[in-house]
C-alpha positions in Angstrom: -0.2 -0.1 0.0 2.8 2.2 0.8 4.4 1.7 -2.3 1.4 2.4 -4.4 0.9 5.8 -2.3 4.5 6.7 -3.1 4.0 6.3 -6.6 0.7 8.1 -6.9 2.0 11.2 -5.0 5.1 11.1 -7.4 2.9 11.1 -10.5 0.8 14.0 -8.9 3.9 15.8 -8.2 5.2 15.0 -11.8 2.1 16.6 -13.3 2.2 19.6 -11.2 6.0 20.4 -12.2 4.9 19.7 -15.9 2.0 22.2 -15.6 4.0 24.9 -14.0 7.4 24.7 -15.7 5.6 26.6 -18.9 4.1 29.2 -16.4 7.7 29.6 -14.8 9.7 29.8 -17.7 7.2 32.5 -19.4 7.6 34.4 -15.9 11.8 34.0 -16.0 14.0 36.6 -17.7 15.0 35.9 -21.0 18.7 36.5 -22.5 16.9 39.2 -24.6 15.2 40.9 -21.8 16.3 44.7 -21.5 18.4 45.7 -18.5 18.9 42.2 -17.3 22.2 41.5 -16.0 24.0 38.0 -16.5 27.4 37.3 -14.9 30.3 36.9 -17.5 31.1 33.3 -16.8 32.9 30.8 -18.9 30.7 28.7 -21.4 30.5 25.2 -20.8 30.8 23.1 -23.7 28.4 19.8 -23.7 31.0 16.8 -23.5 32.6 16.5 -26.8 34.5 13.8 -28.6 38.0 15.1 -30.1 40.8 14.7 -32.3 44.3 16.0 -31.2 46.0 18.2 -33.6 49.0 19.1 -31.5 50.3 19.4 -28.1 47.6 22.1 -27.2 44.9 22.0 -29.7 41.9 19.8 -30.0 39.1 19.6 -32.8 35.6 18.6 -32.0 35.2 15.6 -34.6 31.3 16.9 -34.7 31.5 20.5 -35.3 35.2 21.0 -36.3 35.4 23.6 -33.9 39.2 23.9 -32.5 39.9 24.4 -28.8 43.1 25.6 -27.8 44.4 24.8 -24.1 44.9 28.1 -22.0 48.0 28.7 -20.1 50.2 26.5 -21.3 52.6 25.5 -24.2 54.5 22.7 -25.4 57.3 21.9 -27.9 56.3 22.4 -31.7 55.5 19.2 -33.7 59.1 19.0 -35.1 61.1 20.2 -31.8 63.1 18.0 -30.1 64.7 17.7 -26.3 68.2 16.4 -25.4 68.6 13.9 -22.4 72.1 13.7 -22.2 73.0 13.1 -25.8 70.2 11.5 -26.9 67.4 13.7 -28.7 63.9 12.8 -28.4 61.0 14.3 -29.9 59.1 16.6 -27.2 56.5 17.9 -29.3 55.2 14.4 -30.8 55.4 13.6 -27.1 53.1 16.1 -26.0 50.6 15.3 -28.8 50.6 11.4 -27.9 49.9 12.5 -24.0 47.2 14.5 -25.1 45.8 11.5 -27.4 46.1 9.3 -24.5 44.1 11.5 -22.3 41.0 12.0 -24.6 41.2 8.8 -26.8 37.7 7.3 -26.6 36.8 9.6 -23.5 34.2 12.8 -23.4 35.8 16.2 -23.0 34.3 19.0 -21.8 35.5 22.8 -21.8 35.1 26.1 -20.5 35.5 28.6 -23.1 37.4 31.6 -22.1 37.4 33.5 -25.3 38.0 33.1 -29.1 40.9 33.9 -30.7 42.1 33.6 -34.4 39.3 31.2 -35.1 39.8 28.9 -32.1 38.1 28.6 -28.7 40.6 28.9 -25.9 39.7 26.8 -22.9 40.4 24.7 -20.0 39.2 21.7 -20.6 38.9 18.4 -18.7 38.5 14.5 -19.6 37.6 11.5 -17.7 40.9 11.1 -15.7 42.0 14.5 -15.8 40.0 17.4 -13.9 42.4 20.1 -15.6 44.0 18.7 -18.7 46.5 21.5 -19.1 47.4 21.5 -15.4 48.1 17.4 -15.4 50.6 18.1 -18.7 52.2 20.6 -16.7 52.5 18.4 -13.8 53.8 15.4 -16.0 56.7 17.6 -17.7 54.9 17.6 -21.4 54.0 21.2 -21.1 55.2 24.3 -19.6 53.4 27.4 -18.4 52.8 30.0 -21.2 54.5 33.6 -20.4 51.8 35.5 -18.6 50.1 38.5 -20.7 47.9 41.4 -19.7 45.2 39.4 -21.3 45.8 35.9 -20.0 47.7 36.0 -16.5 49.7 33.2 -14.9 47.4 30.6 -13.8 48.6 29.8 -10.1 47.5 26.3 -10.4 49.8 25.5 -13.5 52.5 27.6 -11.9 52.5 25.4 -8.9 52.2 22.3 -11.0 55.5 23.4 -13.2 57.4 23.8 -9.8 56.3 20.2 -8.8 57.6 19.1 -12.3 60.8 20.9 -12.0 61.6 19.5 -8.6 61.3 15.8 -9.7 62.9 16.4 -13.1 60.0 15.3 -15.1 59.5 15.0 -18.6 61.1 18.1 -20.4 62.6 19.2 -16.8 65.0 16.1 -17.1 66.5 17.3 -20.6 68.0 20.5 -22.3 65.3 21.9 -24.3 64.5 25.7 -25.9 60.9 27.2 -24.5 58.5 26.5 -27.6 57.8 30.2 -28.0 61.0 30.9 -28.7 61.9 28.0 -30.8 58.7 28.7 -32.8 60.7 32.2 -33.2 63.8 30.8 -34.3 65.0 31.5 -38.1 65.5 27.4 -38.2 61.8 26.8 -37.3 60.6 29.5 -39.4 62.3 28.0 -42.7 61.0 24.3 -41.9 57.7 26.1 -41.6 57.8 28.0 -45.0 59.0 24.7 -46.6 56.4 22.5 -45.3 53.8 25.4 -46.4 55.4 25.3 -49.9 54.9 21.4 -50.2 51.2 21.7 -49.0 48.6 21.1 -51.2 
């Protein structure tokens, strides 16, 4: 008897909620309401399936929108680091880390703003509450230089100190900071050759 009452009560509440919902939504302020203030919050994406473009960029396989991880930088795809006398492809390793973190996993991103046709975002996946922070902590990424528009993210700076102290990833090797490598004449020449060969 108790079970029937609970089910009946729930059905009644559900019917009331359905009847009231349109009225409540009609009374609630819409985005176009004049004089309505809304806080400027990051836009949370629905869960995405992504493909990795390089160490900092993901592309939604459905919409083809590109997301760039904000606050970090990784070696360029053609960049290497030197562990002792042995070179290793730090750019390839960063992309591989990102593939492992996102392959067959749902990814959600908080979009901070759009820049150069890309969404600048902080993203998470099943095993990584903040992908950028974990990349820095594992030594496959470094914190990006702070700018007026993008100040340093405290959690990322802390993760980088942790990686440095543990000589993790890049911090066990000799390497050029990614932004300096990309600005070098050698890299610009290689990039120009690559663009000439592109269809």
